[in-house]
C-alpha positions in Angstrom: 28.3 36.9 1.7 25.7 36.4 -1.0 22.2 36.3 0.5 20.3 33.2 -0.1 17.4 33.5 -2.6 14.4 31.3 -1.7 13.5 28.8 -4.4 10.0 28.7 -5.7 8.5 25.3 -6.6 8.4 25.0 -10.4 5.3 22.7 -10.3 2.2 22.9 -8.2 2.2 20.5 -5.2 0.4 17.4 -6.4 -1.3 15.1 -3.9 -0.6 11.4 -4.3 -3.5 9.0 -4.6 -3.4 7.1 -1.3 -1.4 8.9 1.3 -1.8 12.6 0.6 1.9 13.3 0.1 3.1 16.3 -2.0 5.4 16.3 -5.0 7.6 19.4 -5.1 10.3 20.5 -7.6 13.0 23.0 -6.7 15.4 24.7 -9.1 18.5 25.8 -7.2 19.6 29.3 -8.2 21.9 30.6 -5.5 22.8 29.3 -2.1 25.5 29.4 0.6 28.6 27.4 -0.4 29.0 23.8 0.9 25.4 23.5 1.8 24.4 19.9 2.4 21.1 18.8 0.9 19.6 17.6 4.2 20.4 20.9 5.9 19.1 22.9 3.0 15.8 21.0 2.9 15.4 21.2 6.7 15.7 25.0 6.3 13.4 25.1 3.3 10.7 23.0 5.0 10.9 23.8 8.7 7.8 21.7 9.5 9.9 18.6 8.9 12.8 17.5 11.1 16.3 16.8 9.7 15.9 13.2 10.7 12.8 12.9 8.7 14.5 14.6 5.7 17.4 12.2 5.9 14.9 9.3 6.0 13.2 10.6 2.9 16.5 10.8 1.1 17.4 7.2 2.2 14.0 6.0 0.9 14.7 7.6 -2.5 11.9 10.2 -2.1 14.4 12.9 -2.9 16.3 13.1 -6.2 18.8 15.6 -7.6 18.8 15.9 -11.4 16.6 12.8 -11.6 19.2 10.7 -9.7 19.0 9.4 -6.1 21.3 11.2 -3.7 22.8 11.1 -0.2 22.2 13.4 2.8 25.8 14.6 2.5 25.5 15.8 -1.1 26.6 19.4 -1.6 24.1 21.3 -3.7 25.2 23.2 -6.7 23.6 26.1 -8.6 21.6 24.7 -11.4 20.6 21.5 -9.6 17.0 20.4 -9.8 15.6 18.8 -6.7 12.5 16.6 -6.8 11.0 15.4 -3.5 8.0 13.8 -2.0 6.9 15.3 1.3 4.6 13.3 3.6 1.5 14.9 4.9 1.8 17.0 8.0 0.2 15.3 10.9 -3.0 16.5 12.4 -4.2 16.0 15.9 -7.9 16.5 15.0 -9.6 13.3 14.0 -13.3 13.6 13.4 -15.3 10.4 14.4 -17.3 9.1 11.4 -19.9 6.3 11.5 -18.3 4.3 8.7 -19.3 0.6 8.9 -16.6 -1.8 10.2 -16.5 -5.5 9.7 -15.0 -6.7 13.0 -13.8 -10.3 12.9 -12.2 -10.4 16.4 -12.1 -8.2 19.4 -11.1 -8.2 23.1 -9.9 -5.6 25.5 -6.4 -5.6 24.0 -6.9 -5.4 20.2 -9.3 -6.0 17.4 -9.1 -7.4 13.9 -11.3 -6.2 11.0 -11.9 -7.0 7.4 -11.1 -3.8 5.6 -13.3 -2.9 2.7 -12.1 -1.6 -0.6 -11.7 2.1 -1.3 -10.8 2.9 2.3 -7.7 4.9 3.1 -6.2 3.8 6.5 -5.5 7.2 8.0 -6.2 10.9 7.3 -3.7 12.8 5.1 -3.6 16.1 3.2 -5.5 14.6 0.3 -7.9 12.5 2.5 -8.7 14.5 5.7 -11.8 12.3 6.4 -13.6 9.2 5.4 -10.7 6.9 6.5 -10.4 3.9 8.7 -9.0 6.0 11.5 -12.1 8.2 11.4 -14.2 5.0 11.7 -12.1 3.6 14.5 -12.4 6.8 16.6 -16.1 6.6 16.2 -16.2 2.9 17.1 -14.0 2.9 20.1 -12.7 5.3 22.7 -9.9 2.9 23.6 -7.1 2.9 21.0 -3.4 2.8 21.5 -1.4 6.1 21.5 1.9 4.7 20.2 1.5 6.4 16.8 0.1 9.5 18.3 -3.3 11.1 17.7 -2.9 11.0 14.0 -2.9 7.1 13.7 -4.5 5.8 16.9 -4.3 2.0 17.1 -2.8 1.5 13.6 -0.1 -1.2 13.7 0.2 -1.9 9.9 -1.5 -0.8 6.7 -3.2 -2.1 3.6 -3.4 -0.2 0.3 -6.6 1.8 -0.3 -8.1 -0.8 -2.6 -6.8 -3.9 -1.0 -9.3 -5.7 1.2 -8.8 -8.1 4.2 -7.4 -8.6 7.6 -6.0 -5.7 9.6 -5.2 -5.6 13.4 -5.7 -2.5 15.5 -4.3 -2.1 19.0 -6.4 -0.9 21.8 -3.6 -0.6 24.4 0.0 0.6 24.1 1.3 -2.7 25.4 -0.6 -4.6 22.8 0.6 -2.2 20.1 4.3 -2.6 20.9 4.0 -6.4 21.1 2.0 -6.7 17.8 4.4 -4.3 16.0 7.3 -6.5 17.3 5.8 -9.5 15.6 5.4 -7.7 12.3 8.9 -6.2 12.5 10.6 -9.5 13.2 8.5 -11.5 10.8 6.8 -13.6 13.4 3.4 -12.6 12.0 2.6 -14.6 8.9 0.4 -13.0 6.2 -1.5 -14.8 3.5 -2.9 -12.9 0.5 -5.1 -14.1 -2.4 -4.6 -12.6 -5.8 -6.0 -13.2 -9.2 -3.3 -12.6 -11.8 -3.0 -12.6 -15.6 -1.4 -15.5 -17.5 -0.4 -19.1 -17.0 2.2 -19.8 -14.3 5.2 -21.9 -15.2 5.8 -22.9 -11.6 3.4 -24.1 -8.9 5.4 -22.2 -6.3 8.4 -19.9 -6.2 10.1 -17.2 -4.2 10.4 -13.7 -5.6 13.4 -12.0 -4.0 13.8 -8.5 -5.6 14.7 -5.4 -3.7 12.2 -2.6 -4.2 12.3 1.2 -4.1 10.6 4.3 -5.5 10.2 4.2 -9.2 12.9 6.5 -10.8 10.4 8.5 -12.9 6.9 7.8 -11.6 7.1 8.8 -8.0 3.8 7.3 -6.8 5.0 3.8 -8.0 7.5 1.4 -6.8 9.9 -0.7 -8.9 12.8 -3.2 -8.8 15.9 -1.4 -7.4 18.6 -4.1 -7.2 21.4 -1.8 -6.2 19.6 0.7 -3.9 16.3 -0.7 -2.9 15.2 -2.4 0.3 15.1 -6.2 0.6 11.7 -7.6 -0.4 10.7 -11.2 -0.4 7.4 -12.8 -1.5 6.6 -16.5 -1.6 3.7 -17.6 -3.8 1.9 -20.8 -4.6 -0.6 -21.6 -7.3 -4.1 -22.3 -6.0 -6.0 -22.6 -9.3 -4.9 -22.2 -12.9 -7.6 -21.0 -15.3 -7.2 -20.4 -19.0 -5.4 -17.1 -19.1 -5.7 -16.4 -15.4 -4.6 -17.8 -12.1 -5.5 -17.6 -8.4 -2.3 -17.5 -6.3 -1.7 -17.4 -2.6 1.1 -15.0 -1.5 3.2 -15.1 1.6 5.1 -11.8 1.9 8.1 -12.1 4.2 8.8 -8.4 4.2 6.3 -5.5 4.3 7.4 -3.1 1.5 4.8 -0.7 0.0 3.0 -2.3 -2.9 5.3 -5.3 -2.5 3.0 -8.1 -3.8 1.6 -6.0 -6.6 5.1 -5.0 -7.8 6.6 -8.5 -7.4 3.8 -10.2 -9.4 4.1 -7.6 -12.1 7.8 -8.2 -12.3 7.4 -11.9 -13.1 4.9 -11.0 -15.8 1.8 -11.9 -13.9 0.2 -8.6 -12.9 -2.9 -8.6 -10.6 -6.2 -8.3 -12.5 -7.4 -4.6 -12.5 -4.2 -3.3 -11.0 -3.7 -0.6 -13.7 -0.7 1.0 -11.9 1.3 -2.2 -12.4 0.0 -3.5 -15.7 -3.1 -5.4 -14.7 -6.2 -5.0 -16.9 -9.9 -4.9 -15.9 -12.0 -7.7 -17.3 -15.6 -7.6 -18.3 -18.0 -10.5 -18.5 -17.8 -10.5 -22.3 -14.0 -10.7 -22.1 -14.0 -13.5 -19.5 -16.7 -15.5 -21.4 -14.5 -15.2 -24.6 -17.3 -15.9 -27.0 -19.3 -18.3 -24.8 -23.0 -17.8 -24.4 -23.8 -15.2 -21.7 -25.7 -16.4 -18.6 -29.5 -16.0 -18.1 -31.2 -15.3 -14.8 -31.0 -16.5 -12.0 -27.2 -16.7 -12.7 -25.5 -14.2 -10.3 -23.8 -12.7 -13.3 -27.1 -12.0 -15.0 -27.4 -8.6 -13.4 -24.0 -7.5 -14.6 -23.5 -5.1 -17.5 -21.6 -7.5 -19.8 -19.3 -4.6 -21.0 -18.4 -3.3 -17.5 -15.5 -4.5 -15.4 -16.3 -7.4 -13.1 -13.9 -6.0 -10.5 -12.8 -2.4 -10.6 -9.9 -2.5 -8.1 -6.8 -4.7 -7.8 -7.9 -8.3 -7.2 -5.9 -8.6 -4.0 -7.2 -9.7 -0.6 -5.4 -10.1 2.8 -7.0 -13.5 3.5 -5.3 -14.7 6.7 -3.0 -13.5 9.4 -1.3 -15.8 11.8 0.2 -14.3 15.0 0.3 -14.7 18.8 -2.1 -12.8 21.1 -0.1 -9.8 22.4 -1.0 -10.6 26.0 -1.7 -14.3 26.4 0.7 -15.4 23.6 -1.9 -17.8 22.3 -1.5 -18.6 18.6 -4.3 -17.0 16.6 -5.4 -17.3 12.9 -7.5 -14.3 11.8 -9.4 -14.8 8.5 -11.3 -12.3 6.4 -14.0 -13.8 4.1 -13.4 -13.3 0.4 -15.3 -10.1 -0.7 -18.1 -10.3 -3.1 -16.4 -8.7 -6.1 -13.4 -11.1 -5.9 -15.8 -14.0 -5.3 -17.8 -13.1 -8.4 -14.6 -12.9 -10.5 -13.5 -16.3 -9.3 -17.0 -17.8 -10.0 -16.9 -16.4 -13.5 -13.4 -17.8 -14.1 -14.5 -21.2 -12.9 -17.6 -21.1 -15.2 -15.8 -19.8 -18.4 -12.1 -20.4 -17.9 -11.7 -23.8 -16.3 -8.7 -25.7 -17.7 
């Protein structure tokens, strides 16, 4: 029997921007015959269970020769395997006094207005400075459903997306809140400023999404192999060259609203990953005379971006209280950078 030769990653492990995952490439030289890819990867990465490996394959985080694969695929010498490994969990969370904007709290759960540039939980690339570090500092009563690594975390927002998030303080509240999200009883409303003039005042975007076939930190339309993703949107205000839209995601796929709006040719302003562009005061004014003090824009550098992160805000969340079952509407005020962008569009880009 030919001994197995361990493969060496051909590229250094690369942390992804938001969740600290690693990108690994393996060139298969020699291996035992009839070796399934899920069993091989379980042996190659013993810190990860076979169930997790199979889930990564199903989520298209594993490709063979740049094509998606199945757990039952039998590896062949010469195959090139690319995979994205999630960060290994850690049980050590350091409390950090990061300010939190609490908009609702009782003994069962709390809701907060997440600020921009805040990762939700620690990962390999972000061991500290996260929302979880702040929550552990703020409260000694958080649910344990997701373990010590993600205490209280029921759902997530992207690093640079602001707005409403709920955090469970008891396990019962956690399970009941998670049930509402899983079965679409919780209704989310997002505000987004997008490029272009919308042809329709409202529409439904129903496009399955999955990992981008070539850029692994991105997501893309995957009609054949992706997961169902549905977003309703309605036009709030049409400006010249821009629009404020309200989005109602019916599913919770990663980057869903950002990808869907990009796919209909209306990317979110400043979302560089999905085609959005940053806009300076000079560009928004488009030749108009620039403001003088005390205009709030007077302190801006006219050449610098008005907003430097995707103009997306989780504005409202409608759900039932996990214990009393009383209907609740949780609302996060519009952040200052997004408010300034809207003020400037109203001033210079009104229809």
